[in-house]
C-alpha positions as CSV (number, residue, x, y, z in Angstrom):
1,X,47.6,81.6,64.6
2,X,49.2,85.1,64.9
3,X,52.5,85.6,66.6
4,X,51.1,87.0,69.8
5,X,53.0,87.4,73.1
6,X,51.4,84.2,74.3
7,X,52.4,82.3,71.2
8,X,56.1,83.3,71.6
9,X,56.1,81.8,75.1
10,X,54.4,78.7,73.6
11,X,57.1,78.5,70.9
12,X,59.9,79.1,73.4
13,X,58.8,76.1,75.5
14,X,58.3,74.1,72.4
15,X,61.9,74.8,71.4
16,X,63.3,74.0,74.8
17,X,61.4,70.7,75.0
18,X,62.1,69.9,71.4
19,X,65.9,69.6,72.0
20,X,66.0,68.7,75.7
21,X,64.3,65.4,75.0
22,X,67.1,64.3,72.6
23,X,70.0,65.5,74.8
24,X,70.6,62.2,76.5
25,X,70.2,59.7,73.6
26,X,71.9,61.8,70.9
27,X,73.5,65.2,71.8
28,X,75.8,64.0,74.6
29,X,76.9,60.9,72.7
30,X,77.6,63.1,69.7
31,X,79.6,65.8,71.6
32,X,81.4,63.3,73.9
33,X,81.6,60.3,71.4
34,X,85.2,59.3,72.2
35,X,84.5,59.5,75.9
36,X,81.2,57.5,75.6
37,X,82.9,54.8,73.7
38,X,85.6,54.5,76.4
39,X,83.5,54.6,79.6
40,X,80.9,52.2,78.2
41,X,83.6,49.9,76.7
42,X,81.9,50.0,73.3
43,X,83.2,50.0,69.7
44,X,81.5,52.0,66.9
45,X,79.3,49.1,65.7
46,X,78.0,48.4,69.2
47,X,77.0,52.0,69.8
48,X,75.5,52.0,66.3
49,X,73.4,49.0,67.3
50,X,72.0,50.9,70.3
51,X,70.9,53.6,67.9
52,X,69.3,50.9,65.7
53,X,67.2,49.6,68.6
54,X,66.1,53.2,69.2
55,X,65.2,53.4,65.5
56,X,63.2,50.2,65.5
57,X,61.1,51.2,68.4
58,X,60.8,54.7,67.0
59,X,59.4,53.3,63.7
60,X,56.5,51.7,65.5
61,X,56.0,54.8,67.7
62,X,55.8,57.2,64.7
63,X,52.8,55.3,63.3
64,X,50.8,54.7,66.4
65,X,51.8,57.9,68.1
66,X,51.2,60.2,65.1
67,X,47.4,60.1,65.3
68,X,47.6,61.0,69.0
69,X,48.6,64.5,68.0
70,X,45.4,64.8,65.9
71,X,43.3,63.8,68.9
72,X,44.9,65.4,72.0
73,X,46.6,68.8,72.7
74,X,50.3,68.6,73.0
75,X,51.1,70.1,76.4
76,X,50.6,67.1,78.6
77,X,52.0,64.6,76.0
78,X,55.2,66.6,75.8
79,X,55.7,67.0,79.5
80,X,55.2,63.3,80.3
81,X,57.6,62.4,77.5
82,X,60.3,64.7,79.0
83,X,60.0,63.1,82.4
84,X,60.1,59.6,81.1
85,X,63.2,60.4,79.0
86,X,65.0,62.0,82.0
87,X,64.5,58.8,84.0
88,X,66.6,57.0,81.5
89,X,69.4,59.4,82.1
90,X,69.8,58.1,85.7
91,X,70.2,54.6,84.3
92,X,72.7,55.7,81.7
93,X,74.8,57.2,84.5
94,X,75.2,53.7,86.0
95,X,77.1,52.7,82.7
96,X,75.1,49.5,82.0
97,X,76.2,46.6,80.0
98,X,75.5,46.4,76.2
99,X,72.1,44.5,76.6
100,X,70.8,47.0,79.2
101,X,72.0,49.9,77.1
102,X,70.1,48.6,74.1
103,X,67.0,48.3,76.2
104,X,67.5,51.8,77.4
105,X,67.7,53.1,73.9
106,X,64.6,51.2,73.1
107,X,62.9,53.0,76.0
108,X,64.1,56.3,74.6
109,X,62.8,55.4,71.2
110,X,59.4,55.1,72.8
111,X,59.5,58.2,75.1
112,X,60.9,60.6,72.6
113,X,58.6,59.6,69.7
114,X,55.3,58.1,70.8
115,X,54.1,61.0,73.0
116,X,56.3,63.8,71.6
117,X,57.3,63.9,67.9
118,X,54.1,64.5,66.1
119,X,52.7,66.9,68.7
120,X,55.8,69.0,68.3
121,X,55.5,69.2,64.5
122,X,51.8,70.0,64.7
123,X,52.1,72.7,67.3
124,X,54.7,74.3,65.1
125,X,52.4,74.3,62.1
126,X,49.7,75.9,64.2
127,X,52.1,78.6,65.4
128,X,53.2,79.3,61.8
129,X,49.8,79.8,60.4
130,X,49.3,80.1,56.6
131,X,52.1,82.5,55.9
132,X,55.0,81.8,58.4
133,X,55.8,78.1,58.0
134,X,59.4,78.8,57.2
135,X,59.8,81.1,60.2
136,X,58.1,78.6,62.5
137,X,60.2,75.6,61.5
138,X,63.3,77.6,61.1
139,X,62.9,79.1,64.6
140,X,62.0,75.7,65.9
141,X,65.1,73.9,64.6
142,X,67.4,76.9,65.1
143,X,66.1,77.3,68.6
144,X,66.5,73.6,69.3
145,X,70.1,73.9,68.0
146,X,70.7,76.8,70.4
147,X,69.4,74.7,73.2
148,X,71.6,71.8,72.1
149,X,74.6,74.2,71.9
150,X,73.9,75.4,75.5
151,X,73.5,71.9,76.8
152,X,76.7,70.9,75.0
153,X,78.6,73.9,76.3
154,X,77.3,73.1,79.8
155,X,78.4,69.5,79.4
156,X,81.9,70.5,78.3
157,X,82.2,73.0,81.2
158,X,80.9,70.4,83.8
159,X,83.2,67.7,82.3
160,X,86.2,69.9,82.4
161,X,85.5,71.1,85.9
162,X,85.2,67.6,87.4
163,X,88.2,66.2,85.4
164,X,91.0,66.2,87.9
165,X,93.8,66.0,85.4
166,X,94.3,67.2,81.8
167,X,92.4,65.2,79.2
168,X,95.6,63.7,77.7
169,X,96.6,61.9,81.0
170,X,93.2,61.6,82.8
171,X,92.4,58.0,83.8
172,X,89.3,56.2,82.5
173,X,87.9,56.3,86.0
174,X,88.4,60.0,86.3
175,X,86.7,60.6,82.9
176,X,83.8,58.3,83.9
177,X,83.3,60.3,87.1
178,X,83.3,63.6,85.3
179,X,80.9,62.4,82.6
180,X,78.5,61.1,85.4
181,X,78.1,64.7,86.6
182,X,77.2,65.7,83.0
183,X,74.5,63.0,82.8
184,X,72.9,63.8,86.2
185,X,72.9,67.6,85.6
186,X,71.3,67.1,82.1
187,X,68.6,64.7,83.5
188,X,67.6,67.2,86.2
189,X,67.3,70.1,83.7
190,X,65.1,68.0,81.4
191,X,62.8,67.3,84.3
192,X,62.5,71.0,85.1
193,X,61.7,71.8,81.5
194,X,58.9,69.2,81.7
195,X,57.5,71.1,84.7
196,X,57.6,74.4,82.8
197,X,55.8,72.8,79.8
198,X,53.1,71.3,82.0
199,X,52.5,74.6,83.8
200,X,52.9,77.2,81.1
201,X,52.7,75.8,77.6
202,X,49.1,76.8,77.2
203,X,47.3,78.4,74.2
204,X,43.8,79.0,73.1
205,X,44.6,77.1,69.9
206,X,44.2,73.7,71.5
207,X,40.8,73.6,70.0
208,X,38.4,71.4,68.1
209,X,39.5,73.2,64.8
210,X,42.9,71.4,64.9
211,X,41.9,68.1,66.4
212,X,39.8,65.1,65.4
213,X,37.7,62.9,67.7
214,X,39.1,59.8,66.1
215,X,41.4,58.8,63.2
216,X,40.0,56.2,60.8
217,X,41.5,54.4,57.8
218,X,39.8,56.9,55.6
219,X,42.1,59.7,57.0
220,X,45.1,57.4,56.6
221,X,44.2,56.7,53.0
222,X,43.7,60.4,52.3
223,X,47.2,61.2,53.6
224,X,48.8,58.4,51.6
225,X,47.2,59.6,48.4
226,X,49.2,62.8,48.5
227,X,52.3,62.8,46.3
228,X,53.8,65.4,48.7
229,X,53.8,62.8,51.5
230,X,55.8,60.3,49.4
231,X,58.3,62.9,48.3
232,X,58.8,64.1,51.9
233,X,59.5,60.5,52.9
234,X,62.5,60.5,50.5
235,X,63.6,64.1,51.3
236,X,63.6,63.5,55.1
237,X,65.3,60.2,54.8
238,X,68.2,61.7,52.8
239,X,68.4,64.8,54.9
240,X,68.4,62.7,58.1
241,X,71.3,60.6,56.9
242,X,73.3,63.8,56.7
243,X,72.3,64.8,60.2
244,X,73.2,61.4,61.6
245,X,76.6,61.5,60.1
246,X,77.4,64.8,61.8
247,X,77.7,62.5,64.9
248,X,81.2,61.5,63.8
249,X,82.7,65.0,63.1
250,X,84.1,65.2,66.7
251,X,85.6,61.7,66.2
252,X,87.0,62.9,62.9
253,X,88.6,65.8,64.8
254,X,90.3,63.4,67.2
255,X,91.4,60.6,64.8
256,X,92.2,62.6,61.6
257,X,92.9,66.1,62.9
258,X,94.7,64.7,66.0
259,X,92.8,66.8,68.6
260,X,92.6,65.7,72.2
261,X,89.2,64.7,73.6
262,X,88.2,68.1,75.0
263,X,89.2,69.9,71.8
264,X,87.3,67.3,69.8
265,X,84.2,67.9,72.0
266,X,84.6,71.6,71.3
267,X,84.3,70.9,67.6
268,X,81.1,69.0,68.4
269,X,79.9,72.0,70.3
270,X,80.7,74.3,67.3
271,X,78.3,72.2,65.3
272,X,75.6,72.8,67.9
273,X,76.3,76.6,67.5
274,X,76.0,76.4,63.7
275,X,72.6,74.7,63.9
276,X,70.7,77.7,65.5
277,X,72.6,80.2,63.2
278,X,71.6,78.2,60.1
279,X,68.0,77.4,61.2
280,X,67.1,81.0,62.2
281,X,68.8,82.5,59.1
282,X,67.0,80.2,56.7
283,X,63.8,80.5,58.7
284,X,63.8,84.3,58.3
285,X,64.3,84.2,54.5
286,X,62.2,81.1,53.7
287,X,58.9,82.9,53.7
288,X,60.3,85.8,51.6
289,X,61.8,83.4,49.0
290,X,60.5,80.0,47.9
291,X,60.9,77.6,50.8
292,X,61.0,74.7,48.3
293,X,63.9,76.2,46.4
294,X,65.8,76.8,49.6
295,X,65.4,73.1,50.4
296,X,67.2,72.3,47.1
297,X,70.0,74.7,48.0
298,X,70.4,73.1,51.4
299,X,70.9,69.6,49.8
300,X,73.5,71.2,47.4
301,X,75.5,72.6,50.3
302,X,75.3,69.2,52.0
303,X,76.7,67.5,48.9
304,X,79.6,70.0,48.6
305,X,80.5,69.5,52.2
306,X,80.3,65.8,51.9
307,X,82.5,65.7,48.9
308,X,85.1,67.9,50.6
309,X,85.5,65.4,53.4
310,X,85.2,62.4,51.1
311,X,88.0,63.6,48.8
312,X,90.7,63.2,51.5
313,X,92.1,66.7,51.1
314,X,91.3,67.6,54.7
315,X,94.3,66.7,57.0
316,X,95.9,68.0,60.2
317,X,97.9,70.5,58.1
318,X,94.7,72.1,56.6
319,X,93.0,73.4,59.7
320,X,91.2,76.3,57.9
321,X,89.9,74.0,55.2
322,X,88.6,71.6,58.0
323,X,86.6,74.3,59.7
324,X,85.4,75.7,56.4
325,X,84.1,72.2,55.4
326,X,82.5,71.8,58.8
327,X,80.6,75.1,58.3
328,X,79.5,74.1,54.8
329,X,78.3,70.7,55.7
330,X,76.6,72.0,58.8
331,X,74.8,74.7,56.9
332,X,73.5,72.2,54.4
333,X,72.4,69.6,57.0
334,X,70.8,72.0,59.4
335,X,69.1,74.1,56.7
336,X,67.5,70.8,55.4
337,X,66.3,70.0,58.9
338,X,64.9,73.4,59.4
339,X,62.9,73.4,56.1
340,X,61.7,69.9,55.3
341,X,58.6,69.9,57.5
342,X,58.0,73.6,56.6
343,X,57.0,72.6,53.1
344,X,54.0,70.6,54.3
345,X,51.7,73.7,53.9
346,X,52.5,74.2,50.2
347,X,52.3,70.4,49.7
348,X,48.6,70.7,50.6
349,X,48.7,68.4,53.7
350,X,45.6,69.3,55.9
351,X,46.4,70.8,59.3
352,X,43.9,68.5,61.0
353,X,45.8,65.4,59.7
354,X,49.3,66.7,60.5
355,X,50.0,64.2,63.2
356,X,48.9,61.2,61.0
357,X,50.9,62.6,58.1
358,X,54.0,63.1,60.2
359,X,53.7,59.6,61.6
360,X,53.6,58.0,58.2
361,X,56.3,60.3,56.7
362,X,58.5,59.6,59.7
363,X,58.1,55.8,59.3
364,X,60.2,56.0,56.2
365,X,62.0,59.3,56.7
366,X,63.7,58.4,60.0
367,X,64.8,54.9,59.1
368,X,68.4,56.2,59.3
369,X,67.9,55.8,63.0
370,X,68.0,52.0,62.2
371,X,70.7,51.7,59.6
372,X,72.9,54.8,59.7
373,X,74.6,54.1,63.0
374,X,75.7,50.5,62.2
375,X,76.5,51.5,58.6
376,X,79.0,54.2,59.4
377,X,80.1,52.2,62.5
378,X,81.2,49.3,60.2
379,X,82.9,51.7,57.8
380,X,84.9,53.3,60.6
381,X,85.7,50.0,62.3
382,X,86.9,48.5,59.1
383,X,89.7,51.1,59.2
384,X,90.0,52.0,62.9
385,X,91.5,55.4,63.6
386,X,92.3,55.9,59.9
387,X,91.2,58.6,57.5
388,X,90.0,56.2,54.8
389,X,87.1,55.0,57.1
390,X,85.9,58.5,57.5
391,X,86.1,59.1,53.7
392,X,83.9,56.2,53.1
393,X,81.3,57.6,55.5
394,X,81.3,60.9,53.7
395,X,80.9,59.2,50.3
396,X,77.8,57.6,51.8
397,X,76.5,61.1,52.9
398,X,77.2,62.5,49.5
399,X,75.2,59.9,47.7
400,X,72.2,60.5,49.9
401,X,72.5,64.3,49.5
402,X,72.4,63.8,45.8
403,X,69.3,61.7,45.9
404,X,67.6,64.1,48.4
405,X,68.4,67.0,46.1
406,X,66.7,65.4,43.2
407,X,63.6,64.7,45.3
408,X,63.6,68.3,46.6
409,X,63.8,69.6,43.1
410,X,60.8,67.5,42.0
411,X,58.9,68.8,45.1
412,X,59.8,72.4,44.1
413,X,58.7,71.9,40.5
414,X,55.4,70.3,41.6
415,X,54.5,72.6,44.6
416,X,56.9,75.6,44.6
417,X,54.7,77.7,42.2
């Protein structure tokens, strides 16, 4: 598919929906993590368990939802998924108890994956064609990052506007009321994006050449025989652990760098700004260089950033080093995300089986949704408010970055040429 005017509109809507659907379950809890923990009366482990429920439902949804993308065009699936996800935001704004919150995260695990994830990846492969996979996935993740940044910025502005007192002295009730406005405004915007997708995300490429009438075990076996599929499972698993751990950087800013909650949220918003910058930059150069080699470089950057945080040399007196380390780790994590599905083309995974392949790869690759939250929650709660707990989390990240780098290097040696 060539990058025509219509296709850019298609990609724009894909980008908007691609991040909007994750704003409620992930982006807002990442940017406002200290506030979320307070208003919901949760500790780190309990919030991590909510993410685990999401992950368990998502695991099933990846497998049974993946083949849907090989049978139906994405527009209606994506719009319905957005609307169903937004409904959960109105429940979230009631600040439910832990059991109800876990059920809500299970609901989000279904709505954001079953009808959405594989169609988004396949639509991006179609847009990128044979020669622009790096650009397609770089623009997708970079654009999603920009969308997340704008949502985060809007959230911080709304939160600050409705906060009647300064963050240091604002009461819990005051912060809860301000955060409620953040949740309602986000939910309404997600609904509106769903309407735009339903009405305008149309392309002539929703054709029989990219869909199958039915998916059989034969196709499943064909996908599983590919070494690239198994390598991508490991690459995505390791890269996604890094992405999940960026959730705690705003908490690191508050507990180790001693920032207030608004300034800590601004650090989380900085991460959302770095994501589009990194994704678009790597997307632009990925098709001119070797995309598989850039994936190795991305893991090396993640490892360096992880070791800087894990070493304990970052403290309230080293502000410049803190921000340099945030930039390095963000560049590595977000470049990895921007590139790992972009190597499917060189890995000889058929376009018509993209949804099935994505479902199977994601079954393993996104298991950090199940274990990462409780793992770093336990590490943090073992040393509440102390730097050592954060160091243990970043040692965990460094180990996965090292393993992912090895898998990416093997992928490069096998398919990069």
